[in-house]
N, C-alpha and C positions, 0 to 999 in steps of 0.2 A: 595756406593753399599754394601760394607761389613757391615757397621753399620745399614743401612736401610733395607737390605733384608736378608743377611746371618745370622747375629747374632740373630734377632728375630725368625727366623725359627729354629735355632739350640738351642736356650735357653731352651726350655722345656726338650730336650734330655740331655743337659748338667746338668741341675738341677736334673733330675731323676737319672742320673748316679752318681752324687755327693751324693744324699741321699741314694741310694742303697749301694754304697761303704762304706759310713759312718755306715749304719746299719749293714752290714756284718762285718766290722772291729770291731765295738763295741761288736757284738755278739761273735766273736772269742776271743776278749780280756776278756770278762766276763767269758767265758768257761775256758780259760787258767788260769785266775786269781783264779777261784774257785777250779780247779782241781790240781794245782801245789802245792807241799809242799816244797821239797828240791831243785829240779831242776826247775829253773825259766826260762821262755822264755824271749825273748828280749822285747816284749811289757810290760810284768809284771815287768821286771827289770827297764825299763824306768819309769813306774808308781811309783815304789818304790823310784827311784832317785828324781822324782818330788815331792813326798810326804815329803821327807826329806829336801827339799829346793833346789833351783836352784844352781847348781854348774857346773863347766866346763865339767864334765863328761857327763852330760845330753846333753849339747849342742854339744859335740863331737860325741856322739852316733847318735844324730839326723842328724848331718851333714854327717856322714858316710853313714847312711841309705839312705839319700837323694841323695848323690853323686853316690852310687852304682846303685840306681834306674835310675838316669839320664844316666849313662854310658851304662846300659843294654838296655835302650830304643834307644839310639843313635846307638849302635851296631846292634840292630834289624832293625832299619830303613836303615842303610847302607847295610845290607845284602839284604833287599828287593829291594833297589835301584839297586844293582849290578845284581840281578836276572832279573829285568825288562830290563836292558840294554843288557843282554846276549840273 
């Protein structure tokens, strides 16, 4: 049922959300890349680390950003779940 009905119905919305988020992220990166001089934002710093070659710092920063995102989403979901039960 999931693969035959739910996924095909949700696929256009998932792809649209993916492309919109990529477009907005790329736009924000380009703006911050062009406007920063001495103070670099995190996306620009990651870009500079990637341009200088892959090193453990780049992987560590990416892992930290991913972990913080996951923790925030889980905490948000837990608060929503607790509100529904109350």
